[in-house]
C-alpha positions, 0 to 999 in steps of 0.5 A, a space after each residue: 355521554 349520549 350523542 346530540 342526535 339522541 338527546 331530548 330538547 331538554 337534555 340538549 338545553 341543559 348540556 348547552 347551559 352547562 357548557 356556557 357556564 363552564 366557558 364563561 363562569 356563572 355571572 351571579 356567583 358571589 352575589 347576594 340576594 336582597 332581603 326583600 327579594 328573598 321574602 318574595 321568593 320564599 312566598 312564591 315557592 310556597 304557592 303551587 304553580 300550574 304548568 301549561 303547554 306551549 300550545 295552550 299559551 298560544 291559544 290564550 294569546 290568540 295565536 293557536 
C-alpha cells in the first residue's frame, strides 16, 4: 500500500470512502430502486456526458 503522502487526491478520496464503508457499512445495502428511478437512470446512462473542470465551473458561475 502506498503512503498517504504519495497518493493522488482521487486515490486518497477512494481510500477514505473504502474505510468509511468498512467501518459503517453501506447504508444503501439491500435497498431496491423504484422502477421509475431505474428508467430515468437507464436513460441518463445512455446519454453522453461532458465533464468540465473545476476552473470552468467557477468561471461559469462568475467566481473565476
